N, C-alpha and C positions, 0 to 999 in steps of 0.2 A: 519762307524762310529764309536764311541766313547763313551761308555759310557757314559760322561755328555753332550754329544749333544742328546742324548736321555731325557736325566733329562732337558736339554733347549725345547727339542719340547714339554713333557709332561705341562713345565712353563706355556708356551703358549697358549696351550689349557687350564689351569684352567685359564687364562686371560680372553680370550675369550670367554669361555661359560658364565663366569662371568658374562661378560659386556653384552651377550644376555643375562641369567635372571635377571639381574637390566634391560633394557630393555623392556622385558617383562610382568617383577613388572609395569613398570610406564604406560606400555596399559591397565594392569590391575584394577591400582590406578584409571583408568582415562576414564573408561568403561562407563560411565553416565557423564560426561564432554563435554559441549554444543561446538559443533566446532571443537572436540579434532581430529587429523587424526594419527592414530596407526604408529607406528616404528615398521623396520625390522632392525635387526641387520645382517649386509651382510658380512660372513666370507670367508675372503680371504687367500689361503694357503702363507706360508712366503718361496720365491724363495730363493735357495741357493745363498749367494751372491760372490761365484766362478764361473771364468768362466775359461773355460780347455784350456791346452797350446795346442801348434802345438803336439806335442808328450807324452803328460802327462795329465790327467785329475783332478788327487789330489785328496784330502779329500772331497765330495760332502759337508760337512758342517753340520751345525743346520736348520731345517726347523720347519714346527710348521705351526700355524694357527694365525690370526689376523683377528680382526673389521674393517674393509678395513674403511664402515661407516654407519653410522643408519642412512637408508632410512627414509624421509614420505613418507608414502603411498597416493597416491593420484590421481585423474586423472581429469588431467585438461580441459579434455573436459566435464566429466560430471560437473565440477565446473561450468564449463561453461553455460553450458547449464541448472544449477539449478539455475543461478544468473536470466539470460533471463526468466525464469518459474516465479520466485519468482517475478523477476517486475512488468510481467503482472495480476501474482494474486495477488497482490497487490493493480495495478490498476484498477480491477475490482472491488475487494472488498470498496475499497474506493469509487466509484460509486454506488456501493448498500449503504453506509452508508448515501450518500447526498440524492437520491434518498427517503430512506426511513425518511431523515428530513423532504423532500421535502411532502412528504408522512401525515406525523405526522402534521404538517403546515396547508393540507386543510384541515387532519379532516374527509376525505368522505372513507366509509360510516359512517353516524352519524342519529340521531334524531333531533341532536342540529348542526349539520351541515348549507350548503348555500343550498344544494338541496332540504332540508325540510322547509327551512326557503322562500325559493320562492313558494311554494307549498299554504303555508301559507300567502302570500301573493297572490297568483292567488284567494285565496279561500276570501280573506278580498274584494275582488274585487267583486266577486262574494256578499255575505252580503250586500255591497252598492250596489249593482241591483237587492237585491231583498227589501232593504228598503231605495232608496237614499236620504231621508226626515232628515231619524237618524243620527244623528251628533257622535253619538258613533260609528257607523261604519265608518264611515270616519274619526275618529280619529283610529279607528282599521289599518284602512288600512295605515294612516301615520305612526303608529308603527312601524307595519308591515316592513312597508320601511324603516323605520330609523334601526332597526334591520340587515336590511340586507346592509345596508351603512355602519355600525359599523364593519360587520365581513369582510363587503372587505377591509377596511380598517386594520382589526385587523390583518388579513392575508396576507397583505401586509405588515406591519412594520414586521411582524414573518418572511417572504420569507426574507427582510432586513436584519434581525437579523443573521437568517443565514445565507447571503452571507460574514456579519459582521465575524461573528466567524471564517468562511473557509477562511477567507482571513487574520486575526491575524497568524490562523496555517499553512498557508503560509507563515509568517516571522518566523516561528519556524520553519520549516522543513527548510529551508533556510539554518537557523543559523544551524540546524542538519549536513547536508550537508558539508557545511565550516569546521565544528569541523572536523567530519570523514575524510575530505581529507586530514586535518593536519594529526592527528594521525596516516595515512594509510602513508606518506611521514615522517614522524619520525619513522615507522616501518623500513620501507625501508632501512632509515640509517643503523640502527640500523640491521637488518639482514644483507646489505654487508660487515658493519666492522664485523660480528662475521661471517661470511666466510672466508673475510680477515686473519682474526686471527686464524682460524683453530677452532672456538667454535661452539657447537652445537647451531642454530635457527630453529631448527622444531618448537616450542612454540610461537617464534615469528611471525613464519609467518602462523601458526593458527589462531594468534591475529590477526593478518593483513585479511586472506581473509575472517573473518567476518566482519571485515568491511566492504570488500570490497562487501561480500553480502548483509549488511544493505544499502550502499550507491549503490546499485544494484535494490533493493527496493524501494531506495526515487527516483533515478533517470532512472532506467534503464542503470545504466553506466557497462560498458563492460572493461574488465583491460587486459592485454599481457604481459609476463614473460620478464624480463628482464635477460642478461647474467651477471649479477654482483647478481643477485639473489631477484632483488627488482622487481615492476610488474609498468606499467604505466596502469592510469584508466583514458577512454573517455568518455566522454556525446556524443554522435549521432557525433562520428568522431573527436571532438576538444577533446585535453587534458585537463584532471583536474589533474591530480596528473601524474607529473614525477620524476622519482626516488624519491630525498628528498626532491622537490619543490613542492608546490600544489597551483592551482589559486581560488581565491572566488568568490564568487555568489552575487547578489545582485536584491530585487525585486524593482520593481518600476510600475506605475499605484495608479489606485482611488483607496483608503480606506474606499468608504459609496458604494452600488449598485447604486446611482443617476449619479455617475459620471465613471459605468462601462462601458458605450458606448461610450464616449468620449476619454474613456483615460484606455484601457482595463488591467488589470494586466498581469508583464510577470517576469519571472527570465532572469535575463543577467549575461553578465560575467563582474565584478567589472573594469577590467584594461581594454577592449576595449568598454563595452557597445553595444558588439553586442547580441543580445536575445542567447538565450542555447534554440536547437532543442530536446526539452528532453517529449517524444513519449511512456513512458512508468512511472512505478514506480507511489511512491506516489503522485510526485508534479504533471507532467501531468495530475492524477484525480483530485486531487488539482483545478488547472488550468483550467480546462476543467467545473468541476463545477462553476469556479467563472465567465467565461465568457461564458458559454454555458447552464450547464445544470438550476440553477437556476434562470440566466437571462431570459430564455426560460419558466420556469415554469410563473416569475411575469409576463413577458409580459402576456402570456397567459389570467392570472388573468385580467389583464388590460383589454385583449381582452372582457372579459365576462362582467366586467360593463361597457367598452363602448357600447357595445352591448345590457346591458339592459338600458344603459341611454336612448341612441339612441332610443331602438323601445318603449320605454314609454312614454318619452317626446314627441315624433311625434305624438302618438294616442291619450294620453294626450291633444296634441296641441287641436286636433279635437272635441273638448265636450267643454261642459259650464258647470261653475261652478255654486252656490247658486243664486251669485248675475248677472247672464245672462251676464255676462263674460266670452268670450273665455280661455279656459285652458291655462295655460304657462307652462313652464319645471319644468315638477314634481320634477325629480334630477338634483340637482346642479352637477359641477364636472365634467371631463372626465374622470377619469382611478381610480382603482382601491384604488389609495392613497387616490385622495381629495373628493371622489362621499360624495352625502349627499343630505338632503329631501330640496329641494326649498322652498316647502308652507310651510306657517306658521299659516294655519288658518284653518281647517277643510270645511270651508266655500268655500275653495277655490278649492276644490278636482271637476275634471270635469267631473262625473256623467254624464250628459245630454247630448243626442245627436241632442235634437233642443232648440234654443236659446230663443224659445217662450215657453217651458214644464223645468223650474227648476227641477222638482223632475222625468224627463225621465233617462231611465236608459241603454239607446243603448250604452254609449262609457262606464259606465262602463262594462256592459255586454261585448263589445269587450277587454276592459283592462282583461276582468278575462278570455276571452278566449285562451289571448297570451301563456297561460300556456300549451294547447294545441297543438299548433304549431310543427310539427313535424320540422323545423328548426328553431324555436324560440329562447329564450333565455335561456331554459331549458333543453333544448336538446343541444345548445352549451355547456352549462354548465357541461352535461352528457358527450359530448365528450371528452370535456377536463381532466377532471376527467379519464376518460377510456383511453387517450393516454397519461398520465403519468404515469397510471398502469399497461399498457401495455411495457413503456421504462423500469420499474421499473422491472416485470418480465423479459425481456428480458436480462437486465444483472445481474436478480439471476441465471438466468439458465447457464450463461455464466460463472461466478462466481464461482456457483458449478462444471458446465465440469475439469475449469483451478485447482480448488485446488484437484480434481482428478489424473491431469498431475503432477501437482507440488508436490503431495504426491507419483507419481510412481520415479519420478526424483531422489526425496528426498531419496528414499530408492534403490534405485540404489546405489546413491551415498554411502549413508551408506554400502552397501555391499561391499565396495572398499577401504575404507579409517574407516570407523566403527570397533570400536571393538568388534572381535567376543570370547566370553568369553570359549566357550569348544576351540576352535581353540587354545586359548593363552593359557590353562591350558595342551590341546597336549605339545605346545610349550614347555613349563615348565616342564614337564615330559621328555623330549626329552633333553635338555638343562642340567637339573640334572643329565639325566644319561652318559651323556657326563662329566658334571665336575667329576663326582665321578670315572670313569672310567680314565680321566686324574693321578686324584689322586692317585690311585690305581697305575697306573705306575711311579708314584712319589715314593712309596712307594716302590715297587718293585724295582726300579733302588738303593733308598740308599739303600736296604738289600743286591744287588747286590753287591757295591761299598762295605759296609762292608765286606763283606764275603771275597773280592779280600784283601782288606786292613790285614784280620785276614788271608790272607792266606801267607802276608810276616813276619808274627809273630813265 
């Protein structure tokens, strides 16, 4: 090998080690960049271009080293696992937020909640039973009933408001999905073009993976790599993004809770109007909140109101008021949305159990004792509140457990694709030493050439 070949070999080493130092520096610079996947310079030896003849081998020619590629370090399996765990984590946290909203609307336990108001209502009937001829006690029982009716209506309206805000959020989330899928398709095109031109595309791939993760958190979407460097994204087996093309989603269904039963909100494909089978992610949580969680809580509240109306009206109808008239309906309406007090005068309170005794307290006592019924209105309300509390606690526990799993998967993913500064410092010293050694080779070869030239003088 000639001296010039040695100079050429050392020069390739200088170029390669400098490129490796550049890659290491880029890793260090992005150590705290969210979504960045560390890179590695893959060094490969330069093979001699000469091919030996049958009887002669010839000069092997120059050799050296080159950076064959800059590899983006990531694990496709861990990426896929991370997306699925993030989707479930987002779904459960969405349900936690919904139950928190429902519990806030119900407002139990509280000194001013419906539970306490029911107790005061039964107590007011005790006061009527103790003094059936006192108009103020009769007025008080009507006032307590009016408070209960107002609370039930207000709670129902708040539940409808919670449903309405959730419905608006569904529109926002679907718009986010459409924008994100379009951005992924655009990045797919850029990555493919960069690969075809031999340009680096690792940063573009990182951006795309971040968007795919966000899409997974929204819809539980999965992705598969393409041979050209792009990715396909699917939701429940149906393609959302195919290379550079992205489909759109749309929301249909009721925009108010009163119409939910007849036209439940759903997300469907904009091109063929087929429902999208979303089973995980924020969208799945929002749809469940709109079609199950919040309507279920509202129906339970309606059940409490209907039970109260039916039970009190039935007992009140067995008594007689101050005019000797048999008691009519005490409450009006049939649910939490329209409950009210049907009586217009304290004299209409049917406290008597005997038509011949206007100041008898038998019926008022029976109404007061309804609060003690282990299967009555108050017990039914307690069961309703307890049921929501148990469901909320169950979701909270699942979310806490899933949060731990998601953190573990993220840590495993970070150990593969994240930047380790200690490792990068070691690599930097290694490449620096190699660069210095290559420079020393160049210097030595230069001195050798100088010596050879000086020998001819």
